[in-house]
C-alpha positions as CSV (number, residue, x, y, z in Angstrom):
1,M,3.4,-4.7,12.5
2,V,5.6,-4.2,9.2
3,L,3.6,-3.3,6.2
4,G,5.8,-5.7,4.1
5,S,4.1,-8.3,6.5
6,M,1.3,-8.3,5.4
7,A,-1.7,-10.6,3.4
8,P,-1.7,-8.9,0.0
9,R,-5.5,-8.2,0.7
10,R,-5.0,-5.8,3.5
11,R,-1.8,-4.4,2.1
12,W,-3.7,-3.6,-0.7
13,L,-6.7,-2.5,1.1
14,L,-4.6,-0.2,3.9
15,L,-2.7,1.7,0.5
16,G,-6.5,2.6,-0.9
17,L,-7.1,4.0,2.7
18,A,-4.2,5.8,3.0
19,A,-5.5,7.6,-0.3
20,L,-8.3,8.6,0.6
21,A,-7.3,9.7,3.8
22,V,-5.0,12.1,2.4
23,V,-8.2,13.4,0.0
24,A,-12.0,13.1,0.3
25,L,-11.5,11.5,4.1
26,I,-14.9,10.9,4.6
27,A,-13.2,7.5,6.2
28,A,-10.5,5.8,3.7
29,G,-9.0,4.7,0.8
30,T,-8.9,5.6,-2.8
31,V,-6.1,6.0,-5.2
32,V,-8.9,6.4,-7.7
33,I,-8.6,10.2,-9.1
34,T,-4.8,8.9,-10.5
35,R,-4.3,7.9,-13.8
36,L,-8.4,7.3,-14.3
37,T,-8.2,10.3,-16.9
38,G,-5.8,10.6,-19.1
39,D,-6.0,9.2,-22.1
40,D,-3.0,6.9,-22.3
41,K,-2.8,3.4,-21.2
42,P,-1.6,3.8,-17.5
43,G,2.6,3.1,-16.4
44,G,3.6,2.2,-13.2
45,A,6.4,5.1,-13.2
46,P,5.9,8.0,-10.6
47,V,4.6,11.8,-11.6
48,A,8.9,13.0,-12.7
49,G,9.7,15.8,-10.0
50,S,7.3,14.1,-7.2
51,P,9.6,14.0,-3.4
52,T,9.4,11.0,-1.3
53,P,6.7,12.4,1.4
54,S,8.8,12.4,4.5
55,P,7.9,9.4,7.6
56,I,5.6,10.9,9.2
57,G,6.1,10.4,13.7
58,T,4.0,7.6,15.2
59,P,0.2,8.6,15.3
60,T,-1.6,6.5,18.0
61,P,-2.3,8.5,20.8
62,S,-1.5,7.9,24.6
63,P,-5.0,5.8,26.8
64,S,-5.3,9.7,28.4
65,G,-4.4,11.2,25.3
66,P,-6.4,13.2,22.6
67,P,-7.0,11.3,19.3
68,P,-6.1,12.9,16.3
69,G,-6.8,15.8,14.8
70,A,-9.1,15.9,17.6
71,D,-8.3,20.1,16.9
72,I,-9.8,20.1,13.5
73,T,-12.8,21.3,14.0
74,G,-13.8,22.3,10.2
75,P,-14.6,24.3,7.8
76,L,-11.6,22.4,5.4
77,N,-11.2,22.3,1.5
78,L,-9.0,19.5,0.1
79,L,-7.8,19.4,-3.2
80,L,-7.2,16.1,-5.4
81,V,-4.9,16.2,-8.6
82,G,-5.1,13.4,-10.6
83,V,-2.2,13.8,-13.1
84,D,-1.8,13.4,-17.2
85,T,2.4,11.7,-17.1
86,R,3.5,10.3,-20.1
87,V,6.5,9.0,-18.6
88,S,7.7,7.4,-22.5
89,V,8.1,11.6,-22.8
90,P,11.0,12.7,-21.1
91,G,10.6,16.2,-19.4
92,W,6.7,15.3,-19.4
93,E,4.9,18.3,-17.2
94,P,2.6,16.8,-15.7
95,H,-1.6,18.0,-16.4
96,S,-3.5,18.0,-14.1
97,D,-7.0,16.0,-15.8
98,A,-9.0,15.2,-12.5
99,V,-9.8,18.5,-10.3
100,L,-11.6,17.5,-7.1
101,V,-12.7,19.7,-4.4
102,L,-13.7,18.5,-1.2
103,H,-15.6,20.8,1.5
104,V,-16.6,19.9,4.7
105,P,-18.3,23.3,6.8
106,K,-17.8,23.6,10.4
107,G,-19.0,21.3,12.7
108,L,-17.4,18.3,10.4
109,D,-21.0,16.6,10.0
110,R,-21.5,16.5,6.2
111,A,-19.3,16.5,2.6
112,Y,-19.6,18.2,-0.7
113,L,-17.7,16.8,-3.0
114,F,-17.6,18.5,-6.6
115,S,-15.0,18.6,-9.9
116,L,-13.8,21.3,-12.0
117,P,-13.7,20.6,-15.7
118,R,-10.1,19.5,-16.9
119,D,-10.8,22.2,-19.6
120,L,-12.2,25.5,-17.2
121,V,-11.1,28.6,-18.9
122,V,-9.4,30.4,-15.4
123,D,-7.4,32.7,-14.5
124,I,-4.5,31.6,-13.9
125,P,-2.0,34.0,-11.5
126,A,1.7,34.9,-12.2
127,F,3.8,32.1,-10.7
128,P,7.2,34.1,-10.8
129,K,9.0,30.9,-9.5
130,A,8.0,28.8,-12.3
131,G,8.8,32.0,-15.1
132,Y,5.0,31.9,-15.4
133,K,3.5,36.4,-16.0
134,G,0.1,34.9,-15.4
135,G,-2.5,34.6,-18.3
136,K,-6.4,33.0,-18.7
137,T,-6.0,29.6,-20.3
138,K,-7.7,26.3,-19.6
139,L,-7.6,25.2,-15.8
140,T,-5.4,22.1,-16.7
141,H,-2.6,24.6,-18.0
142,A,-1.9,25.6,-14.3
143,M,-0.5,22.1,-12.7
144,S,2.0,21.9,-15.7
145,F,3.3,26.1,-16.4
146,G,3.5,25.8,-12.1
147,S,6.2,22.3,-12.7
148,R,8.4,24.2,-14.9
149,V,12.2,25.1,-13.2
150,P,13.6,28.1,-14.5
151,G,17.9,26.2,-15.5
152,K,15.8,22.7,-15.7
153,P,13.8,21.8,-18.0
154,K,14.0,17.6,-18.3
155,Q,12.9,18.2,-14.3
156,P,9.6,19.6,-14.2
157,S,7.9,19.7,-10.0
158,T,4.9,18.1,-9.6
159,A,4.9,19.4,-5.8
160,Q,5.6,23.2,-7.3
161,G,2.9,22.9,-9.7
162,Y,0.4,21.3,-7.2
163,E,1.1,25.5,-5.9
164,L,0.3,26.9,-9.0
165,L,-2.7,25.2,-9.7
166,R,-4.4,25.6,-5.7
167,S,-4.1,29.1,-5.8
168,T,-5.7,28.5,-9.8
169,V,-8.1,26.7,-7.3
170,S,-8.9,28.8,-5.0
171,G,-9.2,32.3,-6.6
172,Y,-11.7,30.9,-8.7
173,T,-13.6,28.8,-5.8
174,G,-13.6,31.3,-3.5
175,L,-12.1,28.8,-0.9
176,R,-9.2,28.1,0.9
177,I,-7.6,25.4,0.9
178,D,-6.0,23.0,3.7
179,A,-4.5,20.5,1.8
180,G,-4.6,18.8,-1.3
181,A,-2.6,15.3,-2.9
182,V,-0.9,14.9,-5.8
183,L,-1.4,11.1,-7.1
184,T,0.0,8.4,-10.3
185,F,-1.5,5.8,-10.8
186,T,0.6,1.9,-9.3
187,G,-2.2,0.0,-8.5
188,F,-5.2,1.0,-8.9
189,D,-7.2,-2.1,-10.6
190,R,-5.0,-4.5,-7.4
191,L,-7.3,-2.3,-4.7
192,V,-10.1,-2.5,-6.4
193,N,-9.5,-6.5,-6.8
194,A,-8.3,-6.3,-2.7
195,L,-11.9,-5.0,-1.9
196,G,-13.9,-7.6,-4.0
197,G,-14.3,-5.5,-5.9
198,V,-17.1,-1.8,-6.6
199,D,-21.1,-2.2,-6.9
200,I,-21.7,0.8,-8.5
201,Y,-24.3,2.0,-11.2
202,V,-23.3,2.5,-14.5
203,D,-25.9,5.4,-15.2
204,Q,-25.3,6.0,-19.5
205,R,-24.1,3.0,-22.3
206,V,-20.3,3.5,-22.1
207,E,-17.7,1.9,-24.9
208,S,-14.8,1.7,-23.7
209,L,-11.9,3.3,-26.3
210,H,-9.5,1.5,-24.3
211,R,-10.4,-2.6,-23.6
212,R,-11.6,-5.3,-24.6
213,P,-13.9,-7.6,-23.5
214,D,-11.1,-9.9,-21.8
215,G,-9.3,-7.0,-20.6
216,K,-6.4,-6.9,-22.7
217,Y,-5.8,-3.4,-24.2
218,R,-7.5,-2.8,-27.6
219,E,-4.4,-2.0,-30.7
220,S,-3.6,1.2,-31.7
221,A,-4.5,2.7,-35.0
222,P,-3.8,5.4,-37.4
223,G,-6.7,7.8,-35.6
224,G,-7.1,5.9,-33.0
225,Y,-8.0,2.2,-31.8
226,K,-8.7,-1.3,-33.3
227,G,-10.4,-4.9,-31.9
228,P,-13.5,-5.8,-30.2
229,Q,-13.9,-2.7,-27.0
230,Q,-15.7,-3.3,-24.0
231,V,-18.9,-2.4,-23.3
232,Y,-20.7,-1.3,-20.3
233,E,-24.6,-1.4,-20.1
234,K,-26.1,1.1,-18.3
235,G,-27.6,-0.7,-14.7
236,D,-26.5,-2.2,-11.9
237,R,-22.7,-4.0,-12.1
238,H,-20.6,-5.4,-9.8
239,L,-16.7,-4.2,-11.7
240,N,-13.5,-5.7,-10.7
241,G,-11.0,-3.4,-11.0
242,W,-9.6,-2.3,-14.2
243,Q,-13.1,-2.5,-15.5
244,A,-14.0,0.2,-12.5
245,L,-10.4,1.9,-13.8
246,D,-11.6,2.2,-17.5
247,Y,-15.5,2.7,-16.8
248,A,-14.3,5.9,-15.2
249,R,-11.5,7.0,-17.6
250,Q,-13.7,7.1,-20.5
251,R,-14.4,11.1,-21.7
252,Y,-15.7,10.4,-25.3
253,I,-19.0,9.4,-24.5
254,T,-22.5,12.0,-24.4
255,G,-21.5,13.9,-22.1
256,G,-17.9,14.4,-22.8
257,D,-15.9,15.1,-19.7
258,Y,-19.0,16.1,-17.2
259,A,-20.1,12.2,-17.9
260,R,-16.6,11.2,-16.9
261,Q,-16.5,13.6,-13.6
262,R,-19.6,12.4,-13.0
263,H,-18.8,7.9,-13.0
264,Q,-15.3,8.9,-11.2
265,Q,-17.6,10.9,-8.0
266,Q,-20.1,7.8,-8.0
267,L,-16.7,5.1,-8.2
268,I,-15.1,7.6,-5.4
269,R,-18.6,7.1,-3.4
270,A,-18.5,3.6,-4.1
271,M,-15.5,2.5,-2.6
272,T,-15.7,4.6,0.1
273,R,-18.8,2.5,0.7
274,K,-16.1,-0.9,1.0
275,I,-14.3,0.6,2.8
276,L,-16.3,1.6,5.6
277,D,-17.9,-1.7,5.8
278,E,-14.1,-2.5,6.6
279,G,-14.0,-0.5,9.6
280,L,-10.4,0.7,8.5
281,A,-10.6,5.1,9.0
282,R,-10.0,5.6,12.4
283,Q,-7.0,3.3,12.9
284,P,-4.4,5.9,12.2
285,E,-0.4,3.9,12.8
286,R,-1.9,1.9,9.6
287,V,-2.9,4.8,7.8
288,D,1.2,6.3,8.9
289,Q,2.3,3.4,7.2
290,V,1.2,3.3,3.5
291,V,1.6,6.4,3.6
292,S,5.4,5.9,4.2
293,A,5.4,3.3,2.0
294,L,3.2,4.9,-1.0
295,G,6.4,6.7,-2.1
296,D,7.5,9.3,-4.7
297,T,3.9,8.3,-6.2
298,L,1.5,10.0,-3.6
299,V,2.8,14.5,-3.0
300,Y,0.9,14.6,-0.2
301,V,0.5,19.0,0.6
302,G,-1.2,19.9,4.2
303,G,-0.2,22.2,7.9
304,R,-1.8,19.0,9.3
305,R,-1.1,15.7,8.8
306,I,-3.0,13.2,6.5
307,V,-3.5,10.9,9.3
308,D,-4.9,13.8,11.6
309,I,-7.1,15.1,9.2
310,A,-8.3,10.6,8.4
311,Y,-9.2,10.2,12.0
312,T,-11.2,13.4,12.2
313,L,-13.6,12.5,9.4
314,G,-13.6,8.9,10.0
315,G,-16.5,9.3,11.5
316,L,-18.8,11.3,8.7
317,P,-21.9,9.6,7.8
318,E,-21.6,8.5,4.7
319,N,-25.2,9.6,4.2
320,R,-23.5,13.4,4.4
321,F,-21.7,12.8,1.2
322,T,-23.2,14.2,-1.1
323,L,-21.6,14.1,-5.1
324,V,-22.9,17.4,-6.6
325,G,-21.9,18.0,-10.4
326,L,-21.7,21.6,-11.5
327,P,-22.7,21.7,-14.9
328,G,-21.1,23.9,-17.9
329,S,-20.4,24.9,-21.2
330,G,-18.5,25.1,-24.1
331,V,-16.5,28.5,-24.9
332,G,-14.8,30.0,-28.4
333,K,-16.0,32.5,-30.8
334,G,-17.6,30.5,-34.1
335,S,-16.0,26.9,-34.4
336,A,-12.7,27.6,-31.9
337,Y,-13.2,26.4,-28.6
338,R,-11.5,27.8,-26.0
339,G,-12.2,25.2,-23.1
340,E,-15.5,25.6,-20.8
341,Q,-17.3,27.5,-18.8
342,L,-19.4,27.1,-15.7
343,T,-23.4,28.0,-15.9
344,S,-24.9,30.6,-13.5
345,E,-26.3,27.8,-11.6
346,G,-23.2,25.8,-11.6
347,R,-21.1,29.7,-10.6
348,K,-24.0,29.8,-7.7
349,F,-23.4,26.6,-6.3
350,L,-19.8,27.9,-5.6
351,T,-21.4,31.2,-3.6
352,E,-24.0,29.4,-1.7
353,L,-21.6,27.1,-0.7
354,R,-18.9,29.9,0.7
355,A,-21.8,31.1,2.3
356,G,-22.8,28.2,4.5
357,R,-26.1,27.8,2.3
358,A,-25.0,24.8,-0.3
359,D,-28.2,22.0,1.6
360,A,-30.6,24.8,0.6
361,Y,-29.2,25.9,-2.9
362,L,-29.6,21.8,-3.6
363,T,-33.3,21.4,-2.6
364,A,-33.9,23.8,-4.8
365,H,-31.3,22.6,-7.8
366,P,-32.1,18.8,-7.2
367,A,-30.3,18.2,-10.8
368,L,-26.7,18.9,-9.3
369,V,-26.6,16.4,-6.9
370,V,-25.3,13.3,-8.6
371,K,-27.1,10.1,-7.5
372,N,-27.0,6.3,-7.7
């Protein structure tokens, strides 16, 4: 089957399958946390410095052979990064605006997805490859500092930036990162539309900074934008492509970036439910084809093939996929803002997760579980 001959709906459905196979991987599909988060208008260009993934061999097992990833038993820790790319600025360094970790314990019978604040103050280790000496600063800068290529100031490397971000996240969480992906946005709205939209519970009133009610972009004005605003009222909603993207981008709302992280996670779950219904998680040849078609809009970094991980986790029950919101607060002196820090309750979750006691901890701290 040739990807280019597929009907548009199926082609975009598989595009989503490939992306979540790379990242959250509980069954299939999402090109979600890519341009979900940036405050600039979404564009279609790839991340600067992103290499084109090399083709993956035909993954279809022989009738008598084991399925892809049959030897993977867990635990698995997968890192998904959505980057802020300003394609109009030459040499713009990628910033990690969305950092999510999927932890799948040994046995592969459950999964926990949590976000780290983009402004989380962390220790970023020295990274000689980029000429970075290390320091304590916001998590979002790890990707940027790591992407710098000595002697090539206008050619940042996203794959190299991911290396430093991975080390930083691993050091902060205490989790070994087994695989990860960096994604840009090229067709999220078309993907959601191909799925027939998504059903999501809007848990607070959200006014869009970027869009008008007709979906067009608001006009730029000194200090922001002007004109009518799209509003997402609280309650059960069916969102089309541009609405889903727009809703999950907003952070100048009650709860700020923590609310945005929650909305991103809820959107991932809504899309996962849609794609589970399509039964595509265990069709590895389609995952393979779509990953190749993504080209340089996707940087995948891992020791195992995407299809191995996707197939392995394709049978994970949706009700064993727990979204966790880690609470935090601002750091600084007086009016000088330095960034964010997790509360003791949030940091303790990471300790309990490493120890295999996440379920008990979440039972004792139910407010950490993202509902709806």
